N, C-alpha and C positions, 0 to 999 in steps of 0.2 A: 504494500500500500504506500502510495506517495502522500506524504503529509501535505495538506492544503489548509492554510489559515487565511483569515480575512481581516481587513480593517475597514469598517463601514461607517465613517463619520457622517453626521448630519451637519451640513454647512450652515448652521444657525448661530455661530459664534466663533470667536478665535480659538485656536487649538489650545486646550487646557493642559497643564502639566500632567494631570492624572491620565488624560487620554494619551499624552505622549508616552507615559510609562507603559500603558496598555499596548500601544502599537509597537513599542520597542520589544516587549516580551513576545508578542506574536512574531516579530521579525527574527529575534534570536532563536526562537523555537524552530521556525521554518529553516533558517540557515544551518542550525545544528543538525537537523535531520535531512538536509539536502532537499527540502520541500519547496512548496510554491507559496508565495505571498500574493494575495489578491486585494486590490484596493478598489472598493466600490463606493458609491456615494448614495447615502440614504436621504434623498432630497424630496420626499413626497410632501413635506411641509413647505408648500410653494410660497406661502406668505413670508416665512422667516428665512428660507434658504437664499443665499446670495452668492454671486461669483466672487465677491470680495472675501468672504469667509472661506470659500473653497480654495482660493489662491493662497490664503494664509496657511491653511492646512497643508497644502502641497509644499509651500516654502518651508514650513516647520519640519516636515519629514526630510526634505533635502538637507536642511541645516543639520539635523541630527545624524545624517548619513544613512538614512533608511531608504532603500529602493524597493521596487515591487515588480513582480513577474507578469502579472495580468492586471487589467483594470483600466481606469481612466488614463488617458494620454498614451499608454503603451499598447492598449488593445488586448485582444485575446480571443479564444474560441467562443466565448459567450456573446461577443459582439457588442452588446450594450451593458455598461456597468453603472448606469445611473438609474435609480428606481423610477424617476420621472419618465423614463423611456421604456419602462416595462409594465405599464399599467394594464395593458391588454393581457399580459401573462398572469397577473394576479387575479384578474376577473375570471380568467379561464379556470384557474385552479379552484377558486371559490365555488364556481358553478359545478366543477367536477366533484367537489366534496359534498355539495348538496345532492347531486345525483347518486353518490355512493352511500348516502345516509350519515356522513360524518358532520354535516352542517345543515342548517335550515334557515329559511326566510323567517325573520322575527317580526311579528306585528304587535308586540307588547306595547301597551299604551303608557304614557308618562304617569298616569294615575296608578296603574298597576305597579310600576317600578317604585313609585313613592310609597305605596302600601308595603312593598317588600322591605324598603329601607326602614320604615317605621317599625315593622315587626322585628327586624334585626336589632334595632336600637333598643326596643323594649326588652329584648332578651339579652342585651349587653354583648351582642355579636357584630362582626363586620358583615355588611350586606353582601351576599353572594347570589347572583342570579343563577338558578339551577334549572332553568328551562321549564318552569312550572306553567307558564302561560303559552307554551309552544302549541301552535295549531297543527292539526293533521296535515300531512304533506300535501294531499290533494287540494285541500282548502287554500293552503298558502300558495301553491302553484297557480291556482285559479285566480287569486287576487293579483298576483304578479302579472299573469297573462292579461288581466284586465287593465293593466297600466299602473297599478299601485306601486309605490316605492317602499322598499323595506331593506334594512340591513341584513346581512348574513352572519349568523352566529355559529360558532363551533359547538357541536354536541359533545360535551365532555362526558365520557362514560361514568355512570354512577350506579352502584357504588364502585369504588376503585381507587387506585393510587398510582402515581408515577414514581418510579424508583430509578435512580441512576447514581453512578460513582463519579463524583467530581474529582478531577485530577489533583486538586489542592485540598479539598475539604472532606474527601472520602464519601461514603454512602450517604445519600440524601433521599428523603421520602416526602412526597407531597400528597396528602389525602385530597381526593377530588371533591370532598365536601367543602373544601376551602378554595376551590378553583372555579371561577365564573364560567358559564357558557359565554365565552368572550366573543366580541365582534371581530369578524374577519374583514368584511367589506361594508363600508358605510352605505347608507341609502342613496348617496350621490355617486356611488361607484368607485370611491377612492379607498384604497386599502389601509388598514391599520398597520402599525409597526409590526405587530405579531405576524400577520400574514406576509407582508413584504419581506421581512427579515428571514422568516423561516423558509419561504419559497426560494429566495436567493441562495440561502445556505445549501438547500437541496440541489438546485439547478447548477450551482457552481462547484458541487461535489466537495464541500468543505468538510474536512475530517476532524478538525479541532477548533473549538470556539473558545477563545481566551478573552474574557471581558470582565467588567467590574461587577462587584457583588450587588450593586444596586439593581442589576438586571436578573438576579437570581430568581425572583418570583415569576419572571417570564419564562424560565426554562421549561417547566412542565408543559406549558402551552406550546412552545416551539417543538418539543419532543413529540407531542401529540399530533401536531400538524405533519411532521416528518413521517410519523407512523401512518397517518391517514393517506399520505402521498406514496406509501410503499417504499420509502427510502430508509437506508440504515441510519441509526442514531449516531450523531457526531459525539466526540468526547468533549465534555465541557470542563472549563477551569475558570473559577470565579475569583478575581483578585480583590483583596481588601481595598477599601478606599483610602486615599491619602488624608491625613489629618494635620492640623496645625499643632504647635507645641502644647496647646491647651487641651488637646484630645478631641476637639470639635472638627467636623468635616472641613477640609481645606476650603477657604472662601476668601473673598477680597479683603475681609477684615484682618486676615493674616498677612496681607501684602499682595503682590502680583500673583495672578494665577495662570496667565497665558504664557506660552513659550516665547512669543514675540517680545513680551516685556523683558524677559531675562536676556534675550539676545540683544535687545536695544540697550540694556543696562550693563553690557560688557561681560556677560557670562559666555565662556567658550563652549562651542557645541560638544567637544569631547568631554568637558567637565560635566555638563548637564547630562549627557548620555550615561556617563559613568555613575553619576549620582542617582539618576532614575533607576538604573539597573539594580543597584544595591538597596533600593527602597522596598524591601520585602523579599529579596532573593539573596541567598548566600552563595558565593562562588566556591565554597567548600573550605576556605581558609580564613584567617583573620585579616587578610589584606583588603583594603578598601579602594586602592587605586588599581583598577583592572583594565587591561587593554581590550580593545574591541575583539581581537582575535581570541583572547582568553575567554571573554564572555560567550562567544559563539561556541567555543570548544566545550565549555563546562555547563552551558545552560540546561537546566532540568526543572520541569514543573514541580517535581517532587521536592525540590529545595526552596520552593516559594512558600512563604509563611502566610497563614490565613489570618494572622493578627494584623490590626491596623498599622500602617507605616506612617511615621511622623516626618513631615517635610520641614526640615530645619534649615532656615536660610543661612544661619551662621556656619553650619557645616558645609553647605553648598559653596559659600564664599571661600572657606578654607580650601576645599577641593579645587576650586577655580584657581586659587593662588598657586597651588601645586602645579597645575597644568600650565599656567602662565610662565612659571619659572622653568618649566621643562622645554619651552619653545626655543628654537634657534633664534638668536638675537635679531637676525634679519627678518624672520617670520614674525616675531613679536612686533617689531617696528611697523611692518606692513599691516598687521591686524589692528594695531593701536591708532594708526594714522587717521582713519575715518572718525574716530572718537575725538581726536585732537581738533580736526577741522570742524567738527560739529560744535565743539566748545568755543572755537574761535569765530565761527560763522563765516569762514572762508577757507580756501585751499592754501596749503603751505607753498611758499616759493621754494625753488630747488635748493637754495642755500639754507633755508630754514629746515628743509627735510634732512640735509646733511647734519645740521646742528642737532636735530632730534636723534638721528642715528648715533651720534657720539654719546649722548647721555642716556639713550634708551636702556642699555643693560642695567644701569643703576636704578632706573624706575621699575624695571621688570622685577627686580629682587623684592620689591615692596608692595606691588599692586595685588589686590584681590579681585578687582574688576577692571576691565579696560576703560570704563568711564572715569576711573580715578586718575588715569594717565593724563588726560586733557587738563584736569584741574592742577596737577602737579607741575606740568611743563608750560602752562599758559604764559607764565612770566617771561619766557624766552621770546615769545612771538607777539606780545601785546603789552600795553601799559599795565603797570601793577594795579591790581584790584586789592586794596588793603583789607584784610580780614580784621574787623574790629576786635574780636576776641583775642586773636594772636597779638595785635598791637597792645592791648591792655595787659596781656599776660607778661610781656617782656620789656616794655618801655617804661616801666616804673623804676624809680630810684636813679641815683646819679650815674650808676655804672653804664646805663644805656647810652647816655650822651658821650661818655668817655669812649665807649666801644665804637660808636659811629664816627666820631671825629678822628679817633686814632686809626680806624680802618681806612678812612678817606685819605688821610695824610700818608699812611704807610703804602697804600696801593697806588697813590699818585706817583710815588717815587720808585715803584717796582720796575726793575729792568725788563726781564722776560715775563710775559703774561702767560703763564701756564700753571697747571694744578700744583706742581711741586713748589714753584716759587710763591704762589699765593698762600699755600698752606704754611710754609716756613715763615713768611712775613707775619701772618696773622697769629701764629702761635708765639712768635717773639713779642707781639703786641700784648697778648694775654699775660705773658711772663713779666713784661716790663711794668704793667699796671696792676699785677696781682689779681687778675680776673679769672674766674672759673670759665670753663667752656660754655656753660649754660648762660652765665651773666655776660660773657663777651661775644660769643658767636651767635646766639639766638637773636639779639637785636639786629645784627648784620643780615641774618637770614630773612627776618621779617621785612626789613627795609628793602631788600633786593627782590624777594619773591612774593611778598605780601602775606605770607603764612608761615607758621611754624612747621607745617608739613610740606616738604619739598625734597627733591633729590639731594644727595650730599652737597654740602655748601661749596667746598673748594672746586669741585668739578662744575657746579652750576655757575660760579663766577667765571671760570675759564671759558665756558661756552657763551655766556652772556656778553663777555668782552669788557675791556677796560672802561670805555667811555660811558656805556649804559650803566655799569656798576657804580661808577663815581657819581653819575647824575642821580641815581636812586638813593645813594647814601646822603647826598646833599639835600635832596627833597625830604628825607626822613629827619635829618638834623633840623631843617626848617620847621617842620611840624612840631618837633619836640621843643624847640626853642620858644615857639609861640604858646606852648602849653595848652594847645587846643586839640590835641589828639588828632582825630580824623576830620575835624571840622574844616 
């Protein structure tokens, strides 16, 4: 048997990090087994589905490094991989299920359904429509033939139960007393999620369905549809949902939830992929930094936990920092460049690009996100934007004025403008005036870069150049002398 998995997103929103983990697990499983990855689009919700969201999903997969063997864009033997283009097929199957006795036209009235809900509420139970108002087949067919519209419901066998072995959760049982005679086809001829999804899984010969646990209540319905269609049952695996550090379902109140947000905020694709992979799956060792090749080689649904996985932004940023530091310096500079230009609002000139290349390895050692790079090197390519907190922290006391004036005089007289000469001169200044590095160098750093957070000082001054360094020291002296801070 060839393993066949699918990724069936509804393009009604941006690609969620939880969905990103689900598609990653499907992809790893398929690649581990030499199987087939199918990318179809569940776009029957015409009002909410948009090309913008679909494009975001496609870009998100490509960013993560996930490809697919069949589906939209690449095509395949099924021909059509959008549900909106398969409506005739869903109607055909619904009608076949009616003809075979697995489904029926439902003429239940709103009053009857309301009475059912009231009865269930009085008994302290959830309302389950069990087909009690179902008409004889001949009567229902006659009303349809006469032009009446009616939804088609699946006739859930009662009494009975659906039993299956979840690849993650083990044996699961669903008593049919708790399963509705669910709607397959609405009265307007549009399919429900249950019909469209189950028919696609059968038609595309999907062997393994790996999805979130929020869809677990749908599984007995989908298994029943497959049985009614005479198809073998797929293997199901239901992933736990992602939670925030507080244990609640991951939502916007925990921070960004879309993959595009993390991409735009300077998270590397390989770091996000690694982090998503270990959110609930163990590679079999204590290691957390796992290469893509290792993931594919070791991935096993049996090693996926059924317990909730906590999405911890702090850990993601730590992992991203590890991946940033592992980049070749040239690659790092290339990836960081768009974030610098975004921070500046313009493209770097060739000479500026060379200047960044010089200092890039020093920034690379400290960055957790690529967005931090722009903030740290902006002082090289634009006028200083003084951070008020940094100014207040280091410009108090007489030592600041001594450090600024001393640095200006010392650096004006410096012969060769390079890192070694700058460092030697400023360290002599500290010694001559009895200043600690914090009292003496931090005022210089803030005066020149605008912040206490910047690349190493001596290298920064070398790249900035003599004249701009001296101009900024003079400007800071002036502010300090006026006693008006940043006013």
